[in-house]
C-alpha positions as CSV (number, residue, x, y, z in Angstrom):
1,X,229.7,296.0,41.0
2,X,233.1,297.9,42.8
3,X,234.6,295.8,45.2
4,X,236.6,296.6,48.2
5,X,240.4,296.4,47.6
6,X,241.2,294.4,50.8
7,X,238.2,291.9,49.8
8,X,239.5,288.7,48.2
9,X,237.8,286.0,46.5
10,X,239.0,282.2,46.2
11,X,240.7,281.4,42.9
12,X,238.9,277.7,41.8
13,X,243.0,276.3,41.6
14,X,243.6,277.7,44.6
15,X,240.9,275.3,46.8
16,X,242.1,271.9,47.6
17,X,240.1,269.2,45.5
18,X,238.1,267.2,48.1
19,X,234.9,264.9,48.0
20,X,233.9,265.3,51.5
21,X,230.7,266.8,52.0
22,X,231.9,269.2,54.9
23,X,234.8,270.0,52.2
24,X,232.1,270.7,49.6
25,X,230.4,273.0,51.3
26,X,233.0,274.7,52.5
27,X,234.2,275.2,49.0
28,X,230.9,276.4,48.1
29,X,230.5,278.9,50.6
30,X,233.9,280.5,49.6
31,X,233.1,280.4,46.3
32,X,229.8,282.2,46.4
33,X,227.6,279.0,45.3
34,X,223.9,279.8,44.7
35,X,221.3,279.0,47.4
36,X,220.1,275.8,45.7
37,X,223.9,274.3,45.2
38,X,224.3,275.2,49.3
39,X,220.9,273.3,50.2
40,X,222.0,270.1,47.8
41,X,224.8,270.0,49.4
42,X,223.8,269.9,53.1
43,X,221.0,267.3,52.1
44,X,223.6,265.3,51.0
45,X,226.1,265.7,54.1
46,X,223.0,264.8,56.4
47,X,221.6,261.9,54.3
48,X,225.6,260.7,54.2
49,X,225.5,261.3,58.0
50,X,222.2,259.6,59.0
51,X,223.8,256.1,56.6
52,X,226.6,256.2,59.0
53,X,225.0,256.6,62.0
54,X,222.7,253.4,60.9
55,X,225.6,251.5,60.0
56,X,227.2,252.3,63.8
57,X,223.5,251.8,64.9
58,X,223.3,248.1,63.3
59,X,227.0,247.1,64.1
60,X,226.6,248.0,67.6
61,X,223.3,246.2,67.8
62,X,225.2,243.4,66.8
63,X,227.7,243.4,69.8
64,X,225.1,244.2,72.3
65,X,223.0,241.2,71.2
66,X,226.3,238.8,71.1
67,X,226.1,236.2,73.3
68,X,223.2,237.0,74.8
69,X,221.3,234.6,76.6
70,X,217.5,233.6,76.8
71,X,215.5,234.8,79.4
72,X,214.6,232.1,81.8
73,X,210.7,232.5,82.8
74,X,210.5,233.1,86.1
75,X,207.0,234.9,87.0
76,X,204.0,232.5,87.1
77,X,200.5,233.5,86.2
78,X,198.5,231.8,88.6
79,X,195.1,232.5,86.8
80,X,196.4,231.4,83.4
81,X,198.5,228.8,85.3
82,X,201.6,230.0,82.5
83,X,204.9,231.3,82.9
84,X,206.4,234.5,81.2
85,X,210.2,236.5,81.1
86,X,209.7,239.3,84.0
87,X,210.5,242.6,82.8
88,X,213.2,243.1,85.9
89,X,214.8,240.0,84.7
90,X,214.7,241.4,80.8
91,X,216.2,244.5,82.2
92,X,219.3,242.9,84.0
93,X,220.1,241.0,81.1
94,X,220.2,242.9,78.7
95,X,220.5,246.9,80.1
96,X,224.1,246.7,80.9
97,X,225.1,245.6,77.6
98,X,222.7,248.0,75.6
99,X,224.4,251.2,77.9
100,X,228.2,249.5,77.2
101,X,227.5,249.6,73.2
102,X,225.8,253.0,73.2
103,X,222.3,252.4,73.5
104,X,219.9,254.2,75.2
105,X,215.6,252.8,75.4
106,X,212.8,255.7,76.5
107,X,209.0,254.7,76.5
108,X,206.8,257.5,75.5
109,X,202.5,256.9,75.5
110,X,201.3,257.6,72.0
111,X,197.5,257.4,70.7
112,X,196.2,254.4,69.9
113,X,196.3,252.9,66.1
114,X,193.4,250.7,66.5
115,X,191.0,253.2,68.8
116,X,189.8,250.7,70.5
117,X,188.1,252.2,74.0
118,X,190.1,252.3,77.1
119,X,193.4,251.0,75.1
120,X,196.3,252.9,75.2
121,X,199.5,253.2,72.5
122,X,203.1,253.0,74.1
123,X,205.9,253.8,71.8
124,X,209.7,252.4,73.0
125,X,212.3,254.1,71.2
126,X,215.6,252.2,71.2
127,X,218.6,255.1,70.6
128,X,221.9,255.0,69.8
129,X,224.9,257.1,71.0
130,X,225.8,257.7,66.7
131,X,222.7,259.9,66.6
132,X,220.3,256.6,64.7
133,X,217.3,255.6,66.6
134,X,214.0,253.2,65.5
135,X,210.7,253.3,67.1
136,X,208.7,250.2,68.1
137,X,204.8,250.8,68.7
138,X,202.1,248.6,69.1
139,X,198.2,249.1,71.3
140,X,197.7,247.0,74.3
141,X,194.4,246.7,75.9
142,X,193.6,247.3,80.0
143,X,195.2,244.3,82.3
144,X,192.2,244.6,84.8
145,X,190.1,241.2,83.9
146,X,190.6,238.0,84.6
147,X,190.5,234.8,82.2
148,X,186.8,235.0,82.6
149,X,185.9,238.4,82.0
150,X,185.6,239.2,85.8
151,X,187.2,242.1,87.4
152,X,190.5,241.0,88.9
153,X,192.3,244.8,89.7
154,X,191.7,248.3,90.7
155,X,191.9,250.7,87.7
156,X,195.2,252.0,89.1
157,X,196.9,248.3,89.7
158,X,195.6,247.4,86.5
159,X,197.1,250.6,84.5
160,X,200.6,249.8,86.3
161,X,200.2,245.9,85.2
162,X,199.2,247.1,81.6
163,X,202.3,249.6,81.2
164,X,205.1,247.1,82.8
165,X,203.2,244.5,80.3
166,X,203.4,246.9,77.4
167,X,207.3,247.8,78.0
168,X,208.2,244.0,78.5
169,X,206.8,243.0,75.4
170,X,208.2,245.7,73.2
171,X,211.6,245.3,74.5
172,X,211.5,241.6,73.9
173,X,210.0,242.7,69.8
174,X,212.5,245.8,69.5
175,X,215.5,243.3,70.4
176,X,214.8,240.0,69.3
177,X,215.0,238.5,73.0
178,X,214.3,234.6,73.3
179,X,212.4,233.8,76.5
180,X,213.6,230.6,77.4
181,X,210.2,228.1,77.1
182,X,208.6,230.4,74.7
183,X,207.1,228.3,71.4
184,X,208.0,230.6,68.7
185,X,211.4,232.0,69.1
186,X,210.5,235.8,70.6
187,X,207.4,236.3,68.2
188,X,204.9,236.6,71.0
189,X,203.6,233.1,71.3
190,X,204.1,232.7,75.2
191,X,202.3,235.9,75.5
192,X,198.8,235.0,76.8
193,X,195.5,236.5,75.9
194,X,194.7,239.7,78.6
195,X,191.4,239.3,80.3
196,X,189.8,242.4,77.9
197,X,190.6,240.2,74.7
198,X,189.1,237.3,76.4
199,X,185.8,239.1,77.3
200,X,185.9,240.5,73.4
201,X,186.5,237.0,72.0
202,X,183.4,235.3,74.3
203,X,181.1,238.0,73.1
204,X,181.3,237.1,69.7
205,X,181.1,233.6,70.8
206,X,177.9,234.5,72.4
207,X,176.5,236.4,69.2
208,X,177.6,233.2,67.2
209,X,176.0,230.9,69.3
210,X,172.9,232.8,69.3
211,X,172.5,232.7,65.5
212,X,173.4,228.7,65.5
213,X,170.2,226.3,66.3
214,X,171.9,223.5,66.7
215,X,174.6,223.2,70.0
216,X,176.3,220.3,67.7
217,X,176.7,222.7,65.1
218,X,178.3,225.1,67.2
219,X,180.9,223.1,69.0
220,X,182.1,221.7,65.3
221,X,182.1,225.2,64.0
222,X,184.5,226.2,67.6
223,X,186.4,223.0,67.3
224,X,187.5,223.9,63.3
225,X,188.1,228.0,64.7
226,X,190.5,226.7,67.2
227,X,192.3,224.3,64.4
228,X,192.9,227.1,62.4
229,X,194.2,229.1,64.7
230,X,196.5,225.9,66.0
231,X,195.2,225.3,69.5
232,X,193.0,223.3,71.2
233,X,191.2,226.0,73.9
234,X,190.7,229.8,74.1
235,X,193.1,228.9,76.9
236,X,195.8,228.3,74.4
237,X,195.6,231.3,72.2
238,X,198.4,233.3,72.6
239,X,197.8,237.4,72.8
240,X,199.7,237.1,68.9
241,X,196.7,235.7,67.0
242,X,194.4,237.9,69.0
243,X,193.6,240.2,66.0
244,X,193.4,236.9,63.6
245,X,190.9,235.8,65.6
246,X,188.7,238.7,66.0
247,X,188.6,238.9,62.3
248,X,188.0,235.5,61.7
249,X,184.7,235.8,64.3
250,X,183.8,239.1,62.3
251,X,183.7,237.5,59.1
252,X,181.3,234.9,60.5
253,X,179.0,237.4,62.0
254,X,179.0,239.6,58.6
255,X,177.7,236.4,56.7
256,X,175.2,236.1,59.0
257,X,174.3,239.8,58.7
258,X,174.3,239.5,55.1
259,X,171.7,236.3,55.4
260,X,169.4,238.7,57.3
261,X,169.4,241.5,54.4
262,X,168.4,238.6,51.8
263,X,165.2,237.6,53.6
């Protein structure tokens, strides 16, 4: 193949040695490296950049959390007679710290993972200016019912309440925030059951009670159920134990169903 007299290819001895990914990519271009080698170098560069961004994220998050005070629970739920950390109080404490260390926080509604009717999924994305981000996603029930399962909000009011609750819960989890007075260092023990959750548990209670002919045995089973969950009543069951409670109730109902098949 004829080359133009003015065309010069870089000689290997003329190219300075370097182990920096961008320099390696430049060298590959100047030496007419094959496409596969170019792709490998670009992939390596992207992995190294992501590793650096993740390291910067971790260091900045540690700096943001340094000296962060527990959030005092100034909110009060009259229905459950319990205190909670207000979303605005949490924001006031943490957002200036996050902004100063290069973080942004965004929320996006996403499809639910558990496919429960009327529930919604919410994703909290914590992003750092270095280019790394983390997602925290959970499913939440609508907040339209009170502790006894009776409606206590309009649909629109309930939606707003549910979203505020979800944003607060996700932010506490994402930043490992301590709410002053909670029982389990921010792991959800201080968050009360939603009305929909109470209604679902009570519905399964009713099914089990119908299957147990002896009222005394039913109350004994209920006491042992609460003991297993570490509480003395449904009113004291935290939202973090909801899924565990449902699994146990379903297990009991499945045993009754199996007994019916054997008859």
